[in-house]
C-alpha positions in Angstrom: -5.6 -5.5 15.0 -7.0 -7.7 17.7 -6.0 -7.4 21.5 -4.9 -11.1 21.1 -1.8 -10.2 18.6 -0.9 -6.5 20.0 0.5 -9.0 22.9 2.9 -11.2 20.1 6.3 -10.6 20.5 8.0 -8.4 17.5 10.3 -10.0 15.0 13.7 -8.0 14.0 13.7 -8.0 10.3 17.3 -7.2 9.4 18.0 -8.6 5.8 15.1 -8.2 3.0 13.1 -11.8 2.5 13.2 -11.1 -1.0 16.1 -11.4 -3.5 17.8 -8.1 -4.3 19.0 -6.8 -7.5 20.4 -3.4 -8.3 19.8 -2.1 -11.3 22.5 0.2 -12.7 23.1 -1.0 -16.1 21.4 -1.5 -19.7 22.0 -5.5 -18.8 20.1 -5.2 -15.5 18.0 -3.1 -16.7 16.8 -5.6 -19.2 16.3 -8.4 -16.5 13.9 -5.5 -14.7 11.9 -4.9 -17.6 11.6 -8.4 -18.2 10.1 -8.8 -14.7 7.7 -5.9 -15.3 6.4 -7.3 -18.4 5.2 -10.5 -16.5 3.9 -8.6 -13.6 0.2 -8.2 -13.0 -0.1 -7.1 -9.4 0.9 -3.5 -7.5 4.5 -2.3 -7.3 6.0 -1.1 -3.9 8.1 2.2 -4.3 10.2 3.9 -2.2 12.8 6.8 -3.0 16.2 7.4 -1.2 17.4 10.7 -1.2 20.7 12.7 -0.2 19.5 15.1 2.2 21.7 17.0 4.0 24.4 16.2 1.8 23.4 17.3 -1.7 21.4 20.1 -3.1 17.8 19.7 -3.7 15.6 16.2 -3.0 16.7 14.8 -5.9 16.3 10.5 -5.4 19.6 8.4 -5.7 17.9 4.9 -5.5 14.5 4.2 -6.2 13.4 1.0 -4.6 10.7 -1.4 -6.8 9.3 -4.3 -5.0 7.4 -7.0 -7.3 5.1 -9.5 -5.1 6.0 -13.1 -5.3 9.2 -12.3 -7.0 12.5 -10.0 -6.3 13.6 -6.3 -5.4 14.8 -3.9 -8.0 17.1 -1.1 -6.8 17.2 1.3 -9.7 20.2 3.5 -10.0 18.7 7.0 -11.0 22.0 8.5 -11.6 23.2 4.8 -14.1 23.6 5.2 -17.6 21.0 3.2 -19.3 19.9 2.3 -23.1 17.1 5.4 -23.2 14.1 3.4 -25.2 14.6 0.4 -22.6 14.5 3.0 -20.0 11.5 4.8 -21.2 9.7 1.3 -21.7 10.6 0.8 -18.1 9.2 3.8 -16.6 6.0 3.6 -18.7 5.0 0.1 -17.2 6.0 1.1 -13.8 3.2 4.3 -14.6 0.8 2.2 -15.9 0.7 -0.6 -12.4 -0.6 1.0 -9.5 2.0 1.8 -6.7 1.8 0.7 -2.7 3.9 3.6 -0.8 4.8 4.9 2.3 4.4 8.8 2.7 3.6 9.1 -0.9 4.1 13.2 -0.6 7.7 13.0 0.7 8.6 10.8 -2.1 6.2 12.2 -5.5 8.3 14.8 -6.0 11.5 13.3 -6.7 10.0 10.2 -8.4 8.5 12.1 -10.7 11.8 13.9 -11.5 12.8 10.7 -12.9 9.9 10.3 -14.9 7.8 8.3 -12.6 4.1 9.4 -11.5 1.4 6.8 -10.3 -1.9 6.2 -11.8 -3.5 4.6 -8.8 -2.1 5.0 -5.4 -2.5 3.1 -1.6 -0.5 5.5 1.0 -0.1 3.0 3.7 1.0 6.5 6.1 -2.1 8.4 4.9 -4.6 5.2 5.4 -3.2 5.3 9.1 -3.7 8.6 9.8 -7.2 8.3 8.6 -7.6 5.3 11.1 -6.3 7.4 14.0 -3.0 5.8 14.8 -1.1 7.9 17.0 2.6 7.4 14.7 2.3 6.9 11.3 5.9 6.3 10.6 6.9 2.9 8.4 9.0 1.0 11.5 6.0 1.9 13.6 2.8 0.5 11.9 5.0 -2.7 10.2 5.5 -3.6 14.0 2.0 -3.0 15.0 0.4 -4.9 12.1 2.9 -7.6 11.5 5.0 -7.9 14.3 8.1 -7.1 12.5 10.6 -4.8 13.5 12.5 -3.1 10.7 16.1 -2.6 10.9 16.9 1.6 10.7 20.6 1.9 11.4 21.4 3.7 7.8 18.4 6.2 7.8 20.8 9.2 7.2 23.5 8.1 5.1 24.9 10.1 1.7 22.9 8.0 -0.7 24.6 9.8 -3.5 27.8 7.6 -2.5 29.0 4.9 -5.3 29.3 2.5 -4.9 26.8 1.8 -2.2 27.9 -1.0 0.5 25.6 -4.1 0.4 24.4 -2.7 4.0 23.1 0.1 2.8 21.0 -1.9 -0.1 20.0 -4.1 1.8 18.0 -1.8 4.3 16.6 0.3 1.2 15.2 -3.2 0.5 13.6 -3.1 3.6 11.2 -0.5 3.2 9.4 -1.9 0.1 9.7 -5.7 1.4 7.1 -5.2 3.9 4.7 -3.0 1.6 2.4 -5.4 0.1 1.6 -7.2 3.2 1.0 -4.3 5.3 -1.4 -3.1 2.6 -3.2 -6.0 2.9 -3.4 -5.5 6.4 -4.0 -1.9 6.7 -7.0 -2.1 4.0 -9.0 -4.6 6.1 -8.5 -2.3 9.1 -9.6 0.6 6.5 -12.8 -1.8 5.9 -13.8 -2.9 9.4 -13.9 0.8 10.5 -15.7 2.3 7.4 -12.7 4.4 6.1 -11.9 2.5 2.8 -14.1 5.1 0.8 -12.2 7.8 2.4 -9.0 6.4 1.8 -9.4 5.9 -1.6 -10.7 9.6 -2.1 -7.6 10.9 -0.3 -5.2 8.3 -2.6 -7.0 9.6 -5.8 -6.2 13.2 -4.5 -2.6 12.2 -4.4 -2.0 11.6 -7.6 -2.7 15.7 -8.6 -0.1 16.2 -5.4 1.4 20.0 -6.0 4.9 21.1 -4.1 4.1 24.4 -2.2 5.6 27.5 -4.5 8.8 28.4 -2.1 8.5 31.6 -0.4 10.0 34.2 -1.8 12.1 35.7 0.8 13.4 32.3 1.8 16.6 33.3 3.4 14.0 35.0 6.0 14.0 31.5 7.5 17.5 31.5 8.5 17.5 29.7 11.9 18.3 32.2 14.1 17.5 35.5 12.3 15.2 36.4 14.9 18.2 37.6 17.4 18.6 40.1 14.9 16.4 43.2 14.6 18.3 45.5 12.3 17.9 46.3 8.9 21.5 46.6 7.8 21.9 42.9 10.1 19.1 41.6 7.9 20.6 42.7 4.3 24.0 41.2 5.3 22.0 37.6 5.9 20.2 38.1 2.8 23.5 38.3 1.0 25.7 35.9 2.3 22.5 33.0 2.7 22.0 34.3 -1.2 25.7 33.3 -2.2 25.5 30.5 -0.3 22.5 29.3 -1.9 23.9 29.7 -5.7 27.5 27.9 -4.2 25.7 24.9 -3.0 23.6 24.6 -6.3 26.7 24.8 -8.4 28.4 22.6 -6.1 26.0 20.1 -5.6 26.4 20.3 -2.0 23.4 20.9 0.5 23.7 24.4 1.9 24.1 24.0 5.4 27.1 21.6 4.8 29.0 24.6 3.3 28.4 27.1 6.2 25.4 26.2 8.7 22.8 29.5 9.3 24.3 29.5 12.4 27.6 30.8 11.2 25.8 33.5 9.1 24.0 34.8 11.9 27.5 34.5 14.0 29.0 36.6 11.4 26.4 39.5 11.5 26.6 39.7 15.4 30.4 39.4 15.5 30.8 42.7 12.5 34.1 42.1 11.2 35.5 44.7 9.5 37.3 42.9 7.0 37.8 39.4 4.9 40.8 38.4 7.3 38.5 39.0 10.3 35.9 37.2 9.3 37.9 34.1 8.3 39.5 34.4 12.1 36.3 33.9 13.4 35.7 30.5 15.4 32.3 30.6 14.9 32.2 30.9 11.2 32.4 27.5 10.8 31.6 24.9 8.3 33.5 22.7 5.1 33.5 25.9 3.2 34.4 28.4 5.3 37.5 29.3 4.5 38.0 27.7 0.8 35.5 30.2 0.0 36.5 33.2 1.9 36.1 35.6 -1.0 32.8 34.6 -1.8 31.6 34.5 2.1 33.4 38.3 2.0 32.2 39.9 -1.2 28.6 38.8 0.1 29.1 40.3 3.8 30.4 43.9 2.4 27.6 43.8 -0.5 25.0 43.4 2.6 26.8 45.9 4.5 26.8 48.5 1.9 24.1 48.5 -0.3 21.8 51.4 -1.1 19.0 49.4 -0.5 18.4 47.4 2.9 15.8 45.0 3.4 12.7 46.0 5.3 12.4 44.9 9.0 9.3 43.1 8.3 8.3 41.2 5.3 5.5 42.3 3.1 2.6 41.0 3.4 1.0 38.5 0.9 -1.8 36.6 1.1 -4.2 36.8 4.6 -2.3 37.9 7.6 -0.5 35.1 10.1 -3.5 34.6 12.2 -1.5 35.5 15.7 -2.5 39.3 15.0 -6.4 38.2 14.5 -7.0 38.4 18.1 -6.3 42.5 18.2 -6.5 43.3 14.6 -9.3 41.0 12.9 -11.3 40.2 16.3 -14.2 38.8 14.2 -11.9 36.5 12.0 -10.6 35.2 15.3 -14.0 34.1 16.5 -14.7 32.1 13.7 -11.2 30.6 14.0 -11.5 29.3 17.6 -15.1 28.2 17.2 -14.7 26.3 14.3 -11.3 24.8 15.7 -13.3 24.0 19.1 -15.8 22.2 16.9 -13.4 20.4 14.2 -11.5 19.1 17.1 -14.6 17.5 18.7 -15.3 15.9 15.1 -12.1 14.7 14.9 -12.5 12.7 18.2 -15.9 11.4 17.3 -14.9 9.9 14.1 -11.1 9.5 15.1 -9.0 11.4 12.4 -6.8 13.7 12.9 -8.0 17.7 12.7 -5.2 18.5 10.1 -6.7 15.6 7.9 -10.0 16.8 8.2 -9.9 20.0 6.9 -6.2 21.4 5.9 -5.5 24.4 8.5 -4.5 26.7 5.5 -8.0 26.1 3.8 -9.6 26.7 7.2 -7.8 30.0 7.9 -8.6 31.3 4.3 -12.5 30.6 4.6 -12.8 32.3 8.5 -10.9 35.1 7.3 -12.4 35.9 4.0 -16.0 33.9 4.6 -18.5 32.8 2.1 -22.0 33.7 2.7 -23.5 31.6 5.3 -25.5 29.0 3.9 -24.7 25.6 3.3 -24.0 25.9 -1.1 -22.0 29.3 -0.7 -19.5 27.1 1.9 -19.9 24.3 -0.5 -19.0 26.0 -3.2 -16.0 27.5 -0.8 -14.9 24.7 0.3 -14.3 23.0 -3.3 -12.7 26.2 -4.6 -10.2 25.1 -2.0 -9.7 21.7 -2.9 -12.0 19.5 0.0 -12.8 16.7 -0.8 -16.1 15.2 -0.7 -15.6 13.3 2.6 -14.6 16.3 4.1 -16.9 18.0 3.1 -19.8 16.0 3.9 -18.1 16.1 7.9 -17.1 19.8 7.6 -19.8 21.8 5.8 -22.7 21.5 9.1 -19.8 22.5 11.4 -18.6 25.1 9.6 -21.8 27.1 8.8 -22.9 26.2 12.5 -19.3 27.7 13.5 -19.9 30.8 11.1 -22.9 31.8 12.2 -22.5 31.7 16.0 -19.9 34.4 15.8 -22.0 36.6 13.4 -23.0 39.8 15.0 -26.8 40.1 16.3 -28.9 42.8 14.8 -29.7 45.3 17.3 -33.1 46.8 16.6 -33.9 50.1 16.2 -35.7 52.2 19.0 -39.4 52.6 18.3 -40.0 56.6 18.6 -42.6 57.3 21.2 -45.6 58.9 19.6 -48.0 59.2 22.6 -48.1 63.0 24.2 -48.9 63.8 27.9 -51.6 65.6 28.6 
């Protein structure tokens, strides 16, 4: 983007410029399917979830813009003709996608059967271009001088019917993507990063969500304030009861009873159901409605013969914070590598975490391969590093690891001379 363009004042974009159609029955799906069959250009796609309101990350609205045509808002919880819906999904999957921050939406889209065969991610592309902020609103203003309305970003998208103002807001996110893609791709070409971006987009097609941790309850906010094994056991039982109830009622766990209330209950140490119910710190929309559930889980945690360990069992490599004292050689490799990669990130203007995944770096530093280029390249490939990443980091990692190798000590030569 030129200096001259950067001085242009942005224009507010409050309403979508293309016509918007809600697809929530078989009749409107037929219209959408006909438009898809006549389409030859990439589709702009986005999804809205109800995080904070519903359990899980299900899509409650899917926005699809056809270039030069209309914006279709597909209701994934509506009832459709099955064959017609399968045809629409198949057609969408065969067409290239334009999307922003794909990793946020690919999982919920896949649950509906939508999986891209080709993709262009404007957020990822802007990370590779070294832009300091890469939200859709920020880069739309940066490249197109358009300021997107964002007043409905945290609403409950599971609500039906959806207000027209919400539908207009949702449509804006795909209204700009085709223009944005053109501008971003031009920037990638100018910075000789198009091949890098295309390799990253190809990698996204096999995107996989990390497996959830076994002891997810240990992530309860405020749990660090509890040091006693019995207290942690109560948290575990209350967290699991809340999780089961949230899943059954399709409600976000934190709306039933927030983490802070669970921790507060444990600290207060109530001696009965009524004492728990009377706690002012035990809040939430279901704190009193399901008081039997909370008390039963509290009591189980209090009385079980098998309290949990204060410290979780170690899986995988140790936390890198313990390396300086326990694994000094691994820590030295990590510090040298991070320094050299940080220098590289400045030179190529790509964030360090995009040059090499932090977890990959830690794995290699803790269990290093042989210090030759082929062994390091093989290890990087096993950790799913892309070709462009390997080309950049291979000499740097070999150099960093060699710098930390202990210097061999030459054995002392025995003095064979005899004194006269």
